[in-house]
C-alpha positions as CSV (number, residue, x, y, z in Angstrom):
1,M,42.7,-34.5,49.1
2,Y,45.8,-36.5,49.7
3,M,46.5,-37.5,53.3
4,P,49.7,-39.5,54.2
5,E,49.1,-43.1,55.1
6,G,47.9,-43.5,58.7
7,Q,47.2,-39.8,59.3
8,A,43.6,-39.0,60.1
9,T,41.6,-36.5,58.1
10,P,40.3,-33.6,60.1
11,V,36.5,-33.7,60.6
12,S,36.2,-30.2,59.2
13,D,37.9,-31.3,56.0
14,L,35.6,-34.3,55.7
15,H,32.6,-32.0,56.1
16,D,34.0,-29.7,53.4
17,Q,34.6,-32.6,51.0
18,I,31.1,-34.0,51.6
19,N,29.6,-30.6,50.9
20,D,31.6,-30.2,47.7
21,L,30.5,-33.7,46.6
22,E,26.9,-32.9,47.4
23,D,27.1,-29.9,45.1
24,E,28.8,-31.9,42.4
25,I,26.2,-34.7,42.7
26,E,23.4,-32.1,42.4
27,R,25.1,-30.6,39.3
28,L,25.5,-34.0,37.7
29,A,21.9,-35.0,38.4
30,E,20.6,-31.8,36.8
31,A,22.8,-32.5,33.7
32,A,21.5,-36.1,33.5
33,D,17.9,-34.8,33.6
34,R,18.7,-32.4,30.8
35,C,20.2,-35.3,28.8
36,E,17.0,-37.3,29.3
37,R,14.8,-34.4,28.1
38,M,17.0,-34.0,25.0
39,M,16.8,-37.8,24.3
40,L,13.0,-37.5,24.5
41,A,13.0,-34.6,22.1
42,S,15.3,-36.5,19.7
43,K,13.0,-39.6,19.8
44,L,10.0,-37.3,19.0
45,S,12.0,-35.8,16.1
46,V,12.7,-39.2,14.7
47,V,9.1,-40.4,15.0
48,G,7.7,-37.1,13.6
49,G,10.0,-37.1,10.7
50,G,9.5,-40.8,10.0
51,T,5.8,-40.4,10.1
52,L,5.9,-37.5,7.7
53,L,8.2,-39.3,5.4
54,L,5.9,-42.4,5.4
55,L,2.9,-40.2,4.7
56,L,4.7,-38.5,1.8
57,M,5.9,-41.7,0.3
58,S,2.5,-43.5,0.6
59,G,0.8,-40.7,-1.1
60,A,-1.4,-39.8,1.8
61,L,0.0,-36.3,1.7
62,P,0.9,-34.5,-1.6
63,A,4.6,-34.8,-2.3
64,N,6.6,-31.6,-2.2
65,P,10.4,-31.3,-2.0
66,P,10.5,-29.1,1.2
67,A,8.4,-31.5,3.2
68,L,10.5,-34.4,2.0
69,V,13.8,-32.7,2.9
70,M,12.3,-31.7,6.3
71,S,11.2,-35.2,7.2
72,I,14.6,-36.7,6.2
73,A,16.4,-34.0,8.2
74,A,14.2,-34.7,11.2
75,V,15.0,-38.4,11.2
76,L,18.7,-37.9,10.6
77,G,19.1,-35.0,13.1
78,G,17.1,-36.8,15.8
79,T,19.1,-39.9,15.4
80,A,22.5,-38.0,15.7
81,L,21.2,-36.0,18.6
82,F,20.0,-39.1,20.4
83,G,23.4,-40.9,20.0
84,S,25.5,-38.0,21.3
85,T,23.1,-37.2,24.1
86,K,23.0,-40.9,25.2
87,T,26.8,-41.0,25.4
88,T,26.8,-37.9,27.5
89,H,24.0,-39.2,29.7
90,D,25.8,-42.5,30.3
91,R,29.1,-40.7,31.3
92,T,27.2,-38.3,33.5
93,R,25.4,-41.2,35.3
94,A,28.7,-43.0,35.8
95,A,30.3,-39.8,37.3
96,L,27.1,-39.4,39.5
97,K,27.4,-43.0,40.8
98,S,31.1,-42.5,41.5
99,G,30.5,-39.3,43.4
100,E,27.7,-41.0,45.4
101,A,30.1,-43.8,46.3
102,E,32.8,-41.4,47.3
103,M,30.4,-39.4,49.5
104,S,29.3,-42.6,51.2
105,R,32.9,-43.5,51.9
106,L,33.6,-40.1,53.4
107,I,30.5,-40.3,55.5
108,G,31.7,-43.7,56.7
109,M,34.9,-42.0,57.9
110,L,33.0,-39.7,60.3
111,D,32.8,-40.8,63.9
112,L,29.1,-40.9,64.2
113,C,27.3,-41.5,67.5
114,V,23.7,-42.1,68.6
115,P,22.4,-39.2,70.8
116,T,20.3,-40.1,73.8
117,D,18.3,-37.6,76.0
118,G,20.0,-34.3,75.4
119,N,22.9,-33.6,73.1
120,D,25.5,-36.0,74.3
121,C,26.4,-39.2,72.5
122,T,26.7,-42.4,74.5
123,S,27.8,-44.9,71.9
124,S,29.6,-44.7,68.6
125,V,28.1,-46.2,65.4
126,A,30.5,-48.3,63.5
127,P,30.7,-47.6,59.8
128,A,28.8,-49.9,57.6
129,E,30.8,-52.8,56.0
130,G,32.2,-52.0,52.5
131,R,32.6,-48.3,53.0
C-alpha cells in the first residue's frame, strides 16, 4: 500500500497487511513443502531407474527392451523433474524470505507496549534496529 512520505499508516491497515502477509507466507511455505516432496520423488526415480539400468547392463537381470526403455525414462524424467522443481523451490523460498522480512518491517511499525497489571500499557517498546 502506498502512503505519502511522512504520513502515518493507520494501525488497522497495518493489521490487515500483516494478516494478508501471514496468509501469503503460509501459502508459500506449503508450496515449498510440495516442491521438496517432488524433489525427493524425482531423486528416487533417478536412483531406481539408474539401478535398473545398471542391473540390465551388467546381466544381473535378463535384458528386455521395455525394461531398458523404462529405466532410461526414469533417469531422464527424474532429472528433468528435479531441475524444474528445484528452480521453483528456490524462487518460492526467496519469496517466502521476502514476505517474512516485510512482515517483520510492518510489525516494527506498530506502536507496541508492555502491559503491566491489568490491560493498560505503561511503556512503549521501541522497534528493533534494522526493521
